[in-house]
N, C-alpha and C positions, 0 to 999 in steps of 0.2 A: 497499595491496596488491591484487593481482588474485586473484579466486576464480572457480571454475566457477559457472555459473548454478545448477546443482543445489545446490551448497553454500550459496549465498545464499538460495535458496528454502527449503531445509531449516532453516537457522538462523532466518530471519525467521518462518517458520511456528511453530517451537517458541518463539521469543521472544514472539510474539503470544499464544500459549497461556499462557506463563508470566505475561504481563501480565493474564490473566483473560478474554481474548476467547474466544468460542465456538470449537469445532473448525471449523465451517464458515467463520466469518469469518477464523480463523487461516489456513486453506487459501488463501482469497482474498488475504489480506494477503501471504503468502509469494510468491504468483504476481505480485502487484503490484510488490513490490520487485525481484523477478527481472526483470520486464519493463522497469522503469525503468533498472536498472543495465545491462541489455543494450544500451540505446540511449545509454549514456554519461552519464545523469543521476546526479548525486550525491545520491540520495534516502535513503541509510541513516541519516544523522543526523536527518533529518526524521522518518523512520520511528520511530526511538528516542524522539524527542520526543513523537510521537503515542501511543506506548505509555505514556510517563510520564503523559500526559493521561488515558488510559483507566484507569490505576490509581488516579487521584484521584477519578474521577467514574463514575457508573453509565452503562450504555449508553443508558438512556432520556434522560439529560441531554444526551448528545452527538449523538443521531440527530435527523434532521428530525422536527419535531412534526407536519408535514403535507406531503404531496407535491403540494399544490395551491397556486397562487400562489407567493410567495417562500418558499423553504425556510429555516427557522430552527431553531435548537436551543433546547430549554427552558432551558438554562443559558447561552445566549449564544454559545457557540463550537461549531461543527459539526466532528465528527470526519470527516476526509476518507475514511477507510475505510468508515464507515457510510454516508456521503453517496454515495461512489462505487458502493457496492453497490446503493443505491437507484436511481442513474442507470442502472446496468446492467439492473436489473429493469424499469425503465420505458422501455427503449430504443424501443419501438414508438411512443411518444408523440413522440419526436424526429423519426421519419420522417414524422409527420403535420405537421411544420413547427413544433412547439412548441419554445420555448427555456426551459431550466431556469435559474432564477436563484436562487443561494444566497447567504446573508449570513454573514459572520464565519466563514470556513472556515479551519481550522488547516492549515498546510502544503499549499496547494492543488495542488502538483505531484503529490501522491499520488492525486488524483482522476483523473489522466490515464489510467492503465492501465485503469480501469473504463470510461472513455469509449472507449478503444481496443477493448475487447471488445464494446461496443455497436456500434461501427462495423463490426466483423467480422460480427456477426449481421445488420446492416442492409445490408451491402455498400455503405455510403455513408460518406464521411469525416465525422468529427466534430471540432469545434473546442472546446477548453476555453480560456477567456480570463479573466484577472484583472489589474486594473491595466493596465500597458502591456505585459503578457506574454501570449503565447498559444501553444498547441501544437495543431496539427492532425494528425490521424492516421487512417489507414485500418485500423489494427490491425497492419499489417505494416511500416510505415515511419512516420516522424514528420517534421513540418515545424515546428520551433520558431522563434519569431521572435527569440529571444535565444540567446546561447551557452549550452550545456547547464549549465555550472557556475554560471550566474547566475540560474537559475530558482527557487531555493529562497526562499520567503518565509515569515515566521512565521504571520501571519493575513491573509487576503485579505478586505477589507471586503465585496467583491462578486465573485462568480464566475458566469460563464455557460457553458452547455454547449448546443450546437446542431449540427445537421447543416449541411454546407456543400458547395459545389462543390469538385471536386478542386483542391487548392492548387497554386500555381505555385512554382517554385524547385527546388532540389536536396534530395531527401529524405535522411534519415539511416536507415540500416538496422541491425538488431541485430548485435552481436558475440557471440562464443562465451563470453566471460568478462566479468566486471564488476569495477570498482574500488570498494573499500570501505576507508575509512580505518581505521587500527588502533584509534583511539578509538571509532568507531562500532561496529566489530566487537566490541570489548570490552563496550560497553553492551548490545548484542543478546545476547551470550553470557551476561551476568549475568541477563537475563530468561529465557533458555532454561534456565539451571540451576535455576530455580524449578520446573521440571517434573519434576526428578529426585526420586525417592523417597529420603528419608533412610535411611542405612544402619542396619541393626539388627544385633544380635549374631549372629543366625542368618545374615544375608546376608554378614556379614564372614567367618564360618567357611566358608561355601560359596564365597565369592570367593577365599579363601586356598588352597583345595584340598579334600581329602577331610575329612569330618567325623569325629567321634570313633568312629563305627561302622565305619570302613574296616577290612576284614580282610585286605587285600592285604599 
């Protein structure tokens, strides 16, 4: 089904919060899925898988243990949201010619929006590559080397992120709506519902209408 980008952003943000991510990271995660789906990438299923991963492990296990040399996670698998946020924070190092190299990245496609935001700040295209796939972006358009529906991978043994010259070819531009499968939407909704406070007897009375003290 197609949804407005605002709907996708709001659900993804609440789902991330329901999975235990901080408010700040949840905000970034919502924007990341919004960005991906606006360009036609089918990232919602991968996003839900990453939330599953985050509910099983602590943030310290999934984030890079060091931002020098090769980035690795303490538990072996890097969260793309935590890794992407770190790439965005370290964007100035990319402009100096540095290449970030990450190992064992879960669902690497989810790193791309963060690289796009780095590209906007640097006014320079950034390329994210893993295996035989790559996505170059200036933040406002993308140049994937594969059809967008074929970009999802479970774990990338190695991912690189670096600045590059403006790519050649026809760019993809964002749309006003995004496609999310019913199954992925249901998975995100289940996480989002974890943020709702359970009903109490008092809230049920208030929700049903006037309380016992109503004199009208």
